[in-house]
C-alpha positions as CSV (number, residue, x, y, z in Angstrom):
1,X,198.9,105.7,160.2
2,X,197.8,108.4,162.5
3,X,194.2,109.0,163.8
4,X,193.5,111.6,161.4
5,X,194.5,109.5,158.6
6,X,192.6,106.7,159.5
7,X,189.5,108.8,160.2
8,X,189.8,110.3,156.8
9,X,190.0,106.8,155.3
10,X,186.9,105.7,157.2
11,X,185.3,108.9,155.9
12,X,186.2,108.2,152.4
13,X,184.8,104.8,152.5
14,X,181.6,106.0,154.1
15,X,181.2,108.6,151.3
16,X,182.0,105.9,148.5
17,X,179.4,103.7,149.9
18,X,176.8,106.6,150.2
19,X,177.7,107.5,146.7
20,X,177.4,103.9,145.4
21,X,174.0,103.4,146.8
22,X,172.2,106.7,146.5
23,X,173.7,108.0,143.2
24,X,171.5,109.2,140.0
25,X,170.3,105.9,138.7
26,X,169.8,107.4,135.0
27,X,170.1,110.3,132.5
28,X,166.5,111.4,133.1
29,X,166.9,114.1,130.2
30,X,167.8,111.3,127.6
31,X,164.5,109.4,128.6
32,X,162.4,112.4,127.8
33,X,162.0,111.7,124.2
34,X,160.8,108.2,125.0
35,X,158.3,109.6,127.8
36,X,156.8,112.2,125.4
37,X,156.3,110.0,122.6
38,X,154.7,107.2,125.0
39,X,152.4,110.0,126.3
40,X,151.3,111.1,123.0
41,X,150.6,107.5,122.0
42,X,148.7,106.5,125.0
43,X,146.6,109.9,125.5
44,X,146.2,111.2,121.8
45,X,146.6,114.5,123.6
46,X,149.3,117.1,122.8
47,X,151.4,118.0,125.6
48,X,151.0,121.8,126.3
49,X,153.9,122.5,128.7
50,X,157.3,122.8,127.3
51,X,159.5,119.8,128.3
52,X,162.7,120.0,130.3
53,X,166.1,120.0,128.6
54,X,169.8,120.3,129.2
55,X,169.6,124.1,128.8
56,X,166.9,124.3,131.5
57,X,169.0,122.3,133.8
58,X,171.9,124.6,133.3
59,X,169.8,127.6,133.8
60,X,168.6,126.3,137.2
61,X,171.9,125.4,138.5
62,X,173.4,128.9,137.2
63,X,170.5,130.4,139.2
64,X,171.2,128.5,142.4
65,X,174.9,129.4,142.0
66,X,173.9,133.0,141.8
67,X,171.5,133.1,144.7
68,X,174.3,131.1,146.6
69,X,176.9,133.8,145.6
70,X,174.6,136.8,146.8
71,X,173.8,135.0,150.2
72,X,177.4,134.1,150.8
73,X,176.6,130.3,150.7
74,X,179.0,127.7,149.9
75,X,179.4,126.4,146.3
76,X,179.2,122.9,147.7
77,X,175.6,123.6,148.7
78,X,174.8,124.1,145.0
79,X,176.4,120.8,144.0
80,X,174.4,118.9,146.7
81,X,171.1,120.7,145.7
82,X,171.7,119.6,142.0
83,X,172.4,116.0,143.0
84,X,169.1,116.0,145.0
85,X,167.3,117.6,142.0
86,X,168.9,114.9,139.7
87,X,167.9,112.1,141.9
88,X,164.4,113.3,142.5
89,X,163.9,113.7,138.7
90,X,164.5,109.8,138.2
91,X,161.9,109.0,140.8
92,X,158.2,108.6,139.5
93,X,157.2,112.0,140.9
94,X,160.2,113.6,139.0
95,X,159.4,111.9,135.6
96,X,156.0,113.7,135.6
97,X,157.8,117.0,136.1
98,X,160.0,116.6,133.2
99,X,157.1,117.6,130.9
100,X,156.8,120.9,132.5
101,X,159.5,123.6,132.9
102,X,157.6,125.5,135.5
103,X,157.2,122.4,137.8
104,X,160.9,121.7,137.1
105,X,161.8,125.3,138.2
106,X,160.0,124.9,141.3
107,X,161.9,121.6,141.9
108,X,165.1,123.1,141.4
109,X,164.6,126.0,143.7
110,X,163.2,123.6,146.4
111,X,166.2,121.4,146.1
112,X,168.3,124.4,146.7
113,X,166.0,125.6,149.5
114,X,166.2,122.3,151.4
115,X,169.8,121.9,150.9
116,X,170.6,125.1,152.2
117,X,168.5,124.5,155.2
118,X,170.9,121.7,156.1
119,X,174.1,123.1,155.0
120,X,174.1,126.8,155.8
121,X,174.1,129.0,158.5
122,X,170.8,130.9,157.5
123,X,167.9,129.3,155.6
124,X,166.0,131.1,152.8
125,X,162.3,131.5,153.4
126,X,159.4,130.1,151.2
127,X,158.2,133.7,151.2
128,X,161.5,135.0,149.7
129,X,161.7,132.3,147.2
130,X,158.2,133.3,146.1
131,X,159.5,136.9,145.6
132,X,162.6,136.0,143.8
133,X,160.3,134.2,141.4
134,X,158.1,137.1,141.2
135,X,155.2,135.3,142.5
136,X,155.4,132.5,139.8
137,X,155.4,129.9,142.7
138,X,153.7,130.6,146.0
139,X,155.3,129.8,149.4
140,X,152.8,126.9,150.0
141,X,153.7,125.3,146.6
142,X,157.4,125.3,147.5
143,X,156.4,123.7,150.8
144,X,154.4,121.0,149.1
145,X,157.2,120.3,146.5
146,X,159.6,120.0,149.4
147,X,157.6,117.5,151.0
148,X,157.1,115.5,147.8
149,X,160.8,115.7,147.0
150,X,162.3,114.8,150.4
151,X,160.1,111.6,150.6
152,X,161.0,110.8,147.0
153,X,164.5,110.9,147.6
154,X,164.2,109.2,151.0
155,X,165.2,112.3,152.8
156,X,168.9,111.7,151.5
157,X,170.0,115.1,151.2
158,X,173.6,115.2,152.5
159,X,175.4,113.5,149.6
160,X,179.2,113.8,149.2
161,X,180.7,116.1,146.7
162,X,183.9,116.0,144.8
163,X,185.2,118.6,147.1
164,X,184.2,116.3,150.2
165,X,186.4,113.4,148.5
166,X,189.2,116.0,147.8
167,X,189.3,117.4,151.4
168,X,189.3,113.7,152.7
169,X,192.1,112.8,150.4
170,X,194.1,115.9,151.4
171,X,193.8,114.9,154.9
172,X,195.8,111.9,153.9
173,X,198.9,113.6,153.0
174,X,201.4,113.4,155.9
175,X,202.1,116.8,157.6
176,X,205.8,116.4,156.7
177,X,205.1,116.7,153.1
178,X,202.6,119.4,153.0
179,X,201.9,122.2,155.8
180,X,198.6,122.8,157.2
181,X,198.4,126.1,155.2
182,X,199.2,124.4,151.9
183,X,196.4,121.8,152.8
184,X,193.9,124.8,153.5
């Protein structure tokens, strides 16, 4: 085994460890009905905000993807952002947000914003994000949400993606079977 293959195996082991220990712990959207029922039962107050659903999550992932395309960002940044959002939504702070699409939108944008600061050459500014939402969220609201989110997920914002695993596995293929051009 050459040093590159050994390094790739070590990378895969580390990514598997990270994936196993910091993966999304539950399907937060399936828990929503139970949460809203419990809220109605304990407070006898109607929830005025519209709860989050799968369509809302899809719309935010699509929004992040469009912004990433426009900015020339890597698609992996979007995958990491959605992973961060999903992990945040399973925390006590995130569960509160499930009952309000506007807060969920802010959380999704913040996940993308925070991830792009780590994984891209240029970062988006909270002011630009506020403009993109037509002032629906202020720069300060994005900054507060970012602090809440990062603390809730323990600052773990660099999760392995499917492409991370694919690249490491491709590196394991000996050069005599596949050229470097084919690997790329």
